C-alpha positions in Angstrom: -99.1 -19.0 -25.4 -96.6 -21.4 -23.4 -93.7 -23.4 -25.1 -96.0 -26.3 -22.5 -99.1 -26.5 -24.0 -101.4 -29.5 -24.9 -100.6 -27.6 -28.7 -97.1 -26.9 -28.6 -95.9 -30.2 -27.0 -98.1 -32.9 -29.5 -97.6 -30.5 -32.2 -94.0 -29.8 -31.1 -93.4 -33.6 -31.0 -95.1 -34.4 -34.4 -93.1 -32.1 -36.1 -89.7 -33.1 -34.7 -91.2 -36.8 -35.8 -91.3 -35.8 -39.0 -88.4 -34.2 -40.0 -86.4 -36.2 -38.2 -87.5 -39.1 -40.7 -87.2 -36.7 -43.5 -84.0 -36.4 -42.2 -83.0 -39.6 -42.0 -85.0 -40.5 -45.6 -82.9 -37.9 -47.4 -80.0 -38.8 -46.3 -80.8 -42.3 -46.9 -80.4 -44.3 -43.3 -83.6 -44.7 -42.3 -82.6 -48.8 -42.0 -78.6 -47.7 -41.6 -78.0 -49.3 -37.1 -77.4 -47.0 -34.7 -75.0 -44.6 -34.9 -73.6 -45.8 -31.8 -72.7 -48.9 -33.5 -71.1 -47.8 -36.8 -69.7 -43.8 -36.0 -70.6 -40.7 -36.5 -70.9 -39.8 -40.4 -70.7 -37.1 -43.0 -74.2 -38.0 -43.4 -75.5 -38.5 -40.0 -73.9 -34.8 -39.4 -75.7 -33.2 -41.9 -79.5 -35.5 -41.4 -78.9 -34.5 -37.3 -78.7 -31.3 -39.1 -81.5 -30.8 -41.5 -84.2 -32.5 -39.3 -82.7 -29.5 -36.1 -83.0 -26.8 -38.5 -86.3 -28.3 -40.3 -87.7 -28.7 -36.9 -87.5 -25.1 -36.0 -88.4 -23.4 -38.6 -91.5 -25.3 -39.1 -92.3 -25.1 -35.5 -91.8 -21.2 -36.2 -94.6 -21.5 -38.9 -96.3 -23.4 -36.7 -96.4 -21.2 -33.8 -96.3 -24.7 -32.3 -92.8 -24.1 -29.9 -91.6 -26.4 -27.9 -88.2 -27.2 -27.3 -88.2 -30.3 -26.1 -89.2 -31.1 -29.6 -85.9 -30.9 -30.6 -84.9 -33.9 -28.7 -87.2 -35.9 -30.1 -86.2 -35.3 -33.7 -82.5 -36.5 -33.2 -83.6 -39.3 -31.2 -85.8 -40.5 -33.9 
């Protein structure tokens, strides 16, 4: 399946949203202001690393590769 197929796009972005929010929750950042306003902390770096790694892993497991979903993960 090509990475731009509707299935991969929908699943990829859904996985990205879930992993992004899950990492924010795990690091206690779900109600934190944007990094542009407060700066980058170790918790933010950890959340970004975990969310991108888990997004990639879950997309591989779901056979739903969609590289732009990584951007969705970081936006969350």
